[in-house]
MMTF fields as JSON, N, C-alpha, C and O atoms, coordinates in Angstrom:
{
  "mmtfVersion": "1.0.0",
  "mmtfProducer": "UNKNOWN",
  "numBonds": 287,
  "numAtoms": 288,
  "numGroups": 72,
  "numChains": 1,
  "numModels": 1,
  "chainsPerModel": [1],
  "groupsPerChain": [72],
  "chainIdList": ["A"],
  "bondAtomList": [4, 2, 8, 6, 12, 10, 16, 14, 20, 18, 24, 22, 28, 26, 32, 30, 36, 34, 40, 38, 44, 42, 48, 46, 52, 50, 56, 54, 60, 58, 64, 62, 68, 66, 72, 70, 76, 74, 80, 78, 84, 82, 88, 86, 92, 90, 96, 94, 100, 98, 104, 102, 108, 106, 112, 110, 116, 114, 120, 118, 124, 122, 128, 126, 132, 130, 136, 134, 140, 138, 144, 142, 148, 146, 152, 150, 156, 154, 160, 158, 164, 162, 168, 166, 172, 170, 176, 174, 180, 178, 184, 182, 188, 186, 192, 190, 196, 194, 200, 198, 204, 202, 208, 206, 212, 210, 216, 214, 220, 218, 224, 222, 228, 226, 232, 230, 236, 234, 240, 238, 244, 242, 248, 246, 252, 250, 256, 254, 260, 258, 264, 262, 268, 266, 272, 270, 276, 274, 280, 278, 284, 282],
  "bondOrderList": [1, 1, 1, 1, 1, 1, 1, 1, 1, 1, 1, 1, 1, 1, 1, 1, 1, 1, 1, 1, 1, 1, 1, 1, 1, 1, 1, 1, 1, 1, 1, 1, 1, 1, 1, 1, 1, 1, 1, 1, 1, 1, 1, 1, 1, 1, 1, 1, 1, 1, 1, 1, 1, 1, 1, 1, 1, 1, 1, 1, 1, 1, 1, 1, 1, 1, 1, 1, 1, 1, 1],
  "groupList": [{"groupName": "MET", "atomNameList": ["N", "CA", "C", "O"], "elementList": ["N", "C", "C", "O"], "formalChargeList": [0, 0, 0, 0], "bondAtomList": [1, 0, 2, 1, 3, 2], "bondOrderList": [1, 1, 2], "singleLetterCode": "M", "chemCompType": "L-PEPTIDE LINKING"}, {"groupName": "PRO", "atomNameList": ["N", "CA", "C", "O"], "elementList": ["N", "C", "C", "O"], "formalChargeList": [0, 0, 0, 0], "bondAtomList": [1, 0, 2, 1, 3, 2], "bondOrderList": [1, 1, 2], "singleLetterCode": "P", "chemCompType": "L-PEPTIDE LINKING"}, {"groupName": "VAL", "atomNameList": ["N", "CA", "C", "O"], "elementList": ["N", "C", "C", "O"], "formalChargeList": [0, 0, 0, 0], "bondAtomList": [1, 0, 2, 1, 3, 2], "bondOrderList": [1, 1, 2], "singleLetterCode": "V", "chemCompType": "L-PEPTIDE LINKING"}, {"groupName": "ARG", "atomNameList": ["N", "CA", "C", "O"], "elementList": ["N", "C", "C", "O"], "formalChargeList": [0, 0, 0, 0], "bondAtomList": [1, 0, 2, 1, 3, 2], "bondOrderList": [1, 1, 2], "singleLetterCode": "R", "chemCompType": "L-PEPTIDE LINKING"}, {"groupName": "LEU", "atomNameList": ["N", "CA", "C", "O"], "elementList": ["N", "C", "C", "O"], "formalChargeList": [0, 0, 0, 0], "bondAtomList": [1, 0, 2, 1, 3, 2], "bondOrderList": [1, 1, 2], "singleLetterCode": "L", "chemCompType": "L-PEPTIDE LINKING"}, {"groupName": "LYS", "atomNameList": ["N", "CA", "C", "O"], "elementList": ["N", "C", "C", "O"], "formalChargeList": [0, 0, 0, 0], "bondAtomList": [1, 0, 2, 1, 3, 2], "bondOrderList": [1, 1, 2], "singleLetterCode": "K", "chemCompType": "L-PEPTIDE LINKING"}, {"groupName": "PHE", "atomNameList": ["N", "CA", "C", "O"], "elementList": ["N", "C", "C", "O"], "formalChargeList": [0, 0, 0, 0], "bondAtomList": [1, 0, 2, 1, 3, 2], "bondOrderList": [1, 1, 2], "singleLetterCode": "F", "chemCompType": "L-PEPTIDE LINKING"}, {"groupName": "ILE", "atomNameList": ["N", "CA", "C", "O"], "elementList": ["N", "C", "C", "O"], "formalChargeList": [0, 0, 0, 0], "bondAtomList": [1, 0, 2, 1, 3, 2], "bondOrderList": [1, 1, 2], "singleLetterCode": "I", "chemCompType": "L-PEPTIDE LINKING"}, {"groupName": "GLY", "atomNameList": ["N", "CA", "C", "O"], "elementList": ["N", "C", "C", "O"], "formalChargeList": [0, 0, 0, 0], "bondAtomList": [1, 0, 2, 1, 3, 2], "bondOrderList": [1, 1, 2], "singleLetterCode": "G", "chemCompType": "PEPTIDE LINKING"}, {"groupName": "ALA", "atomNameList": ["N", "CA", "C", "O"], "elementList": ["N", "C", "C", "O"], "formalChargeList": [0, 0, 0, 0], "bondAtomList": [1, 0, 2, 1, 3, 2], "bondOrderList": [1, 1, 2], "singleLetterCode": "A", "chemCompType": "L-PEPTIDE LINKING"}, {"groupName": "TYR", "atomNameList": ["N", "CA", "C", "O"], "elementList": ["N", "C", "C", "O"], "formalChargeList": [0, 0, 0, 0], "bondAtomList": [1, 0, 2, 1, 3, 2], "bondOrderList": [1, 1, 2], "singleLetterCode": "Y", "chemCompType": "L-PEPTIDE LINKING"}, {"groupName": "THR", "atomNameList": ["N", "CA", "C", "O"], "elementList": ["N", "C", "C", "O"], "formalChargeList": [0, 0, 0, 0], "bondAtomList": [1, 0, 2, 1, 3, 2], "bondOrderList": [1, 1, 2], "singleLetterCode": "T", "chemCompType": "L-PEPTIDE LINKING"}, {"groupName": "GLN", "atomNameList": ["N", "CA", "C", "O"], "elementList": ["N", "C", "C", "O"], "formalChargeList": [0, 0, 0, 0], "bondAtomList": [1, 0, 2, 1, 3, 2], "bondOrderList": [1, 1, 2], "singleLetterCode": "Q", "chemCompType": "L-PEPTIDE LINKING"}, {"groupName": "SER", "atomNameList": ["N", "CA", "C", "O"], "elementList": ["N", "C", "C", "O"], "formalChargeList": [0, 0, 0, 0], "bondAtomList": [1, 0, 2, 1, 3, 2], "bondOrderList": [1, 1, 2], "singleLetterCode": "S", "chemCompType": "L-PEPTIDE LINKING"}, {"groupName": "TRP", "atomNameList": ["N", "CA", "C", "O"], "elementList": ["N", "C", "C", "O"], "formalChargeList": [0, 0, 0, 0], "bondAtomList": [1, 0, 2, 1, 3, 2], "bondOrderList": [1, 1, 2], "singleLetterCode": "W", "chemCompType": "L-PEPTIDE LINKING"}, {"groupName": "HIS", "atomNameList": ["N", "CA", "C", "O"], "elementList": ["N", "C", "C", "O"], "formalChargeList": [0, 0, 0, 0], "bondAtomList": [1, 0, 2, 1, 3, 2], "bondOrderList": [1, 1, 2], "singleLetterCode": "H", "chemCompType": "L-PEPTIDE LINKING"}, {"groupName": "ASN", "atomNameList": ["N", "CA", "C", "O"], "elementList": ["N", "C", "C", "O"], "formalChargeList": [0, 0, 0, 0], "bondAtomList": [1, 0, 2, 1, 3, 2], "bondOrderList": [1, 1, 2], "singleLetterCode": "N", "chemCompType": "L-PEPTIDE LINKING"}],
  "groupTypeList": [0, 1, 2, 3, 4, 5, 5, 6, 7, 8, 7, 2, 4, 7, 2, 9, 4, 2, 0, 4, 10, 9, 4, 4, 9, 11, 11, 7, 9, 11, 4, 11, 4, 9, 12, 13, 1, 14, 14, 2, 15, 6, 4, 10, 6, 4, 4, 13, 8, 2, 4, 14, 2, 2, 1, 9, 0, 4, 7, 7, 5, 14, 0, 9, 8, 1, 2, 12, 5, 16, 3, 1],
  "groupIdList": [1, 2, 3, 4, 5, 6, 7, 8, 9, 10, 11, 12, 13, 14, 15, 16, 17, 18, 19, 20, 21, 22, 23, 24, 25, 26, 27, 28, 29, 30, 31, 32, 33, 34, 35, 36, 37, 38, 39, 40, 41, 42, 43, 44, 45, 46, 47, 48, 49, 50, 51, 52, 53, 54, 55, 56, 57, 58, 59, 60, 61, 62, 63, 64, 65, 66, 67, 68, 69, 70, 71, 72],
  "secStructList": [7, 7, 2, 2, 2, 2, 2, 2, 2, 2, 2, 2, 2, 2, 2, 2, 2, 2, 2, 2, 2, 2, 2, 2, 2, 2, 2, 2, 2, 2, 2, 2, 7, 6, 6, 7, 7, 2, 2, 2, 2, 2, 2, 2, 2, 2, 2, 2, 2, 2, 2, 6, 2, 2, 2, 2, 2, 2, 2, 2, 2, 2, 2, 6, 1, 7, 7, 7, 7, 7, 7, 7],
  "xCoordList": [-68.166, -68.294, -67.258, -67.119, -66.543, -65.549, -66.205, -67.331, -65.473, -65.995, -66.327, -67.354, -65.469, -65.704, -66.981, -67.734, -67.225, -68.442, -69.672, -70.698, -69.562, -70.665, -71.02, -72.196, -70.006, -70.25, -70.822, -71.68, -70.351, -70.891, -72.366, -73.18, -72.711, -74.111, -74.955, -76.073, -74.431, -75.156, -75.413, -76.507, -74.411, -74.588, -75.64, -76.482, -75.591, -76.592, -77.985, -78.939, -78.113, -79.409, -79.917, -81.107, -79.048, -79.474, -79.917, -80.929, -79.174, -79.558, -80.908, -81.772, -81.093, -82.369, -83.499, -84.598, -83.234, -84.236, -84.674, -85.869, -83.726, -84.059, -84.862, -85.84, -84.455, -85.175, -86.601, -87.549, -86.751, -88.087, -88.96, -90.153, -88.371, -89.138, -89.622, -90.761, -88.757, -89.153, -90.278, -91.224, -90.178, -91.234, -92.543, -93.6, -92.482, -93.684, -94.302, -95.516, -93.485, -94.007, -94.635, -95.674, -94.016, -94.561, -95.847, -96.782, -95.899, -97.115, -98.272, -99.385, -98.024, -99.076, -99.549, -100.75, -98.621, -98.992, -99.817, -100.795, -99.431, -100.152, -101.57, -102.505, -101.738, -103.051, -103.97, -105.189, -103.424, -104.282, -104.34, -105.287, -103.366, -103.317, -103.675, -103.332, -104.345, -104.599, -105.397, -105.084, -106.397, -107.262, -106.985, -107.778, -105.889, -105.568, -104.923, -104.31, -105.06, -104.404, -102.885, -102.353, -102.207, -100.747, -100.118, -99.076, -100.731, -100.123, -100.188, -99.334, -101.185, -101.24, -100.101, -99.449, -99.867, -98.737, -97.426, -96.562, -97.288, -96.076, -95.834, -94.725, -96.868, -96.722, -96.426, -95.601, -97.109, -96.877, -95.429, -94.762, -94.949, -93.595, -92.543, -91.438, -92.87, -91.955, -91.804, -90.688, -92.929, -92.879, -92.31, -91.479, -92.751, -92.243, -90.777, -90.053, -90.344, -88.951, -88.02, -86.831, -88.543, -87.734, -87.865, -86.957, -88.961, -89.253, -88.279, -88.049, -87.712, -86.789, -85.494, -84.744, -85.233, -83.995, -83.965, -82.893, -85.127, -85.176, -84.613, -83.711, -85.106, -84.49, -83.046, -82.235, -82.721, -81.337, -80.411, -79.285, -80.874, -80.058, -79.815, -78.723, -80.821, -80.651, -79.624, -78.817, -79.663, -78.682, -77.28, -76.331, -77.146, -75.835, -75.325, -74.133, -76.226, -75.826, -75.32, -74.338, -75.989, -75.534, -74.173, -73.303, -73.992, -72.725, -71.57, -70.463, -71.825, -70.769, -70.719, -70.136, -71.317, -71.378, -69.998, -68.984, -69.967, -68.675, -67.796, -68.239, -66.565, -65.591, -64.908, -64.431, -64.864, -64.184, -62.698, -62.265, -61.923, -60.468, -59.89, -60.351, -58.882, -58.205, -57.349, -56.539, -57.539, -56.743, -55.635, -55.86, -54.439, -53.32, -53.432, -52.566],
  "yCoordList": [-70.678, -71.091, -72.187, -73.111, -72.09, -73.123, -74.496, -74.603, -75.521, -76.886, -77.278, -77.907, -76.91, -77.278, -76.637, -77.278, -75.391, -74.707, -75.345, -75.521, -75.688, -76.335, -77.675, -77.99, -78.449, -79.747, -79.576, -80.352, -78.559, -78.312, -77.931, -78.443, -77.037, -76.642, -77.842, -78.013, -78.668, -79.852, -80.836, -81.391, -81.058, -81.979, -81.448, -82.205, -80.153, -79.554, -79.689, -80.013, -79.446, -79.58, -81.021, -81.247, -81.985, -83.389, -83.821, -84.507, -83.428, -83.778, -83.147, -83.807, -81.874, -81.209, -81.87, -82.047, -82.233, -82.905, -84.221, -84.5, -85.018, -86.321, -86.154, -86.868, -85.222, -85.025, -84.528, -85.057, -83.516, -82.984, -83.989, -84.108, -84.701, -85.681, -86.832, -87.282, -87.299, -88.377, -87.921, -88.669, -86.708, -86.171, -86.033, -86.399, -85.514, -85.346, -86.691, -86.867, -87.631, -88.943, -89.684, -90.325, -89.6, -90.27, -89.6, -90.28, -88.288, -87.569, -87.913, -88.157, -87.934, -88.297, -89.721, -89.99, -90.625, -92.014, -92.144, -92.89, -91.43, -91.509, -90.972, -91.539, -89.896, -89.278, -89.994, -89.937, -90.664, -91.222, -92.75, -93.306, -93.432, -94.888, -95.652, -96.828, -95.02, -95.652, -96.948, -97.922, -96.984, -98.162, -98.992, -99.864, -98.732, -99.443, -100.796, -100.977, -101.745, -103.048, -102.936, -101.908, -104.006, -103.997, -103.746, -103.097, -104.25, -104.102, -102.661, -102.251, -101.872, -100.45, -99.712, -98.854, -100.051, -99.48, -99.828, -98.97, -101.085, -101.531, -100.752, -100.274, -100.625, -99.893, -98.417, -97.825, -97.825, -96.408, -96.169, -95.283, -96.953, -96.737, -97.165, -96.624, -98.115, -98.471, -97.302, -96.926, -96.736, -95.623, -94.357, -93.673, -94.054, -92.838, -93.0, -92.01, -94.219, -94.458, -94.302, -94.036, -94.462, -94.324, -92.918, -92.456, -92.253, -90.969, -89.856, -88.946, -89.901, -88.847, -88.853, -87.877, -89.943, -90.055, -89.066, -88.599, -88.743, -87.854, -86.466, -86.008, -85.777, -84.477, -84.601, -83.707, -85.7, -85.892, -86.05, -85.551, -86.737, -86.877, -85.527, -85.267, -84.672, -83.348, -82.525, -81.804, -82.64, -81.928, -82.47, -81.698, -83.787, -84.392, -84.013, -83.767, -83.967, -83.563, -82.119, -81.798, -81.255, -79.87, -79.804, -79.033, -80.616, -80.622, -81.069, -80.539, -82.033, -82.599, -81.938, -82.484, -80.787, -80.075, -79.753, -80.141, -79.044, -78.727, -77.89, -76.921, -78.296, -77.607, -76.531, -76.787, -75.338, -74.252, -74.351, -74.404, -74.376, -74.457, -73.047, -72.183, -72.84, -71.545, -71.416, -72.289, -70.348, -70.093, -69.123, -68.152, -69.374, -68.475, -67.12, -66.267],
  "zCoordList": [159.013, 160.388, 160.652, 159.852, 161.754, 162.068, 162.275, 162.76, 161.896, 161.965, 163.409, 163.665, 164.333, 165.733, 166.273, 167.005, 165.92, 166.354, 165.723, 166.381, 164.452, 163.747, 164.405, 164.587, 164.755, 165.399, 166.8, 167.221, 167.525, 168.864, 168.792, 169.561, 167.874, 167.71, 167.291, 167.777, 166.398, 165.953, 167.077, 167.18, 167.922, 169.053, 170.022, 170.504, 170.304, 171.203, 170.593, 171.3, 169.3, 168.637, 168.664, 168.883, 168.447, 168.451, 169.845, 169.988, 170.864, 172.234, 172.576, 173.154, 172.223, 172.484, 171.702, 172.227, 170.458, 169.634, 170.267, 170.361, 170.693, 171.271, 172.558, 172.778, 173.4, 174.66, 174.423, 175.003, 173.572, 173.308, 172.559, 172.836, 171.621, 170.859, 171.751, 171.627, 172.642, 173.55, 174.473, 174.722, 174.975, 175.84, 175.075, 175.587, 173.869, 173.06, 172.675, 172.785, 172.227, 171.82, 172.994, 172.84, 174.153, 175.335, 175.803, 176.226, 175.732, 176.125, 175.2, 175.666, 173.911, 172.96, 173.205, 173.18, 173.44, 173.694, 174.965, 174.999, 175.999, 177.269, 177.128, 177.694, 176.387, 176.256, 175.276, 175.435, 174.276, 173.226, 173.183, 172.627, 173.746, 173.604, 174.873, 174.995, 175.805, 177.104, 176.98, 177.665, 176.142, 176.032, 174.778, 174.422, 174.124, 172.88, 173.176, 174.229, 172.248, 172.43, 172.313, 171.894, 172.689, 172.736, 171.385, 171.304, 170.312, 168.997, 168.504, 167.718, 168.948, 168.595, 169.297, 168.703, 170.56, 171.294, 170.588, 170.407, 170.193, 169.523, 168.23, 167.991, 167.396, 166.137, 166.365, 165.669, 167.352, 167.627, 168.049, 167.515, 169.001, 169.482, 168.456, 168.446, 167.607, 166.522, 165.541, 165.181, 165.116, 164.174, 164.815, 164.217, 166.014, 166.656, 167.069, 167.179, 167.295, 167.631, 166.445, 166.621, 165.247, 164.042, 163.442, 162.751, 163.696, 163.064, 163.458, 162.662, 164.641, 165.082, 164.28, 164.295, 163.586, 162.821, 161.654, 161.269, 161.089, 159.928, 160.257, 159.555, 161.295, 161.591, 162.077, 161.838, 162.754, 163.194, 161.987, 162.001, 160.951, 159.738, 159.082, 158.577, 159.088, 158.501, 159.286, 158.699, 160.605, 161.435, 161.176, 161.042, 161.106, 160.853, 159.465, 159.282, 158.496, 157.148, 157.157, 156.487, 157.911, 158.029, 158.719, 158.313, 159.764, 160.494, 159.6, 159.698, 158.743, 157.902, 156.534, 155.598, 156.417, 155.139, 154.6, 155.181, 153.492, 152.872, 153.801, 154.416, 153.873, 154.717, 153.896, 152.79, 154.438, 153.737, 154.011, 155.162, 152.94, 153.082, 153.051, 152.305, 153.869, 153.876, 152.626, 152.315, 151.939, 150.736, 151.081, 151.803, 150.572, 150.911, 150.258, 150.453]
}
């Protein structure tokens, strides 16, 4: 697969991941944390704000994978 295509697919996947993850995390927080104290909100958003990095790292690792060199 060409490097440019791989990077384009990776960028589209990361943007989609961030948008869907933010919507899901906010929906869960709205439905479950309505009567919780401030520190529960803080911990939830701290953890959910960092958790999206794991799948994004996997996508970036795939994007930066081994480059196939053209052999003569």
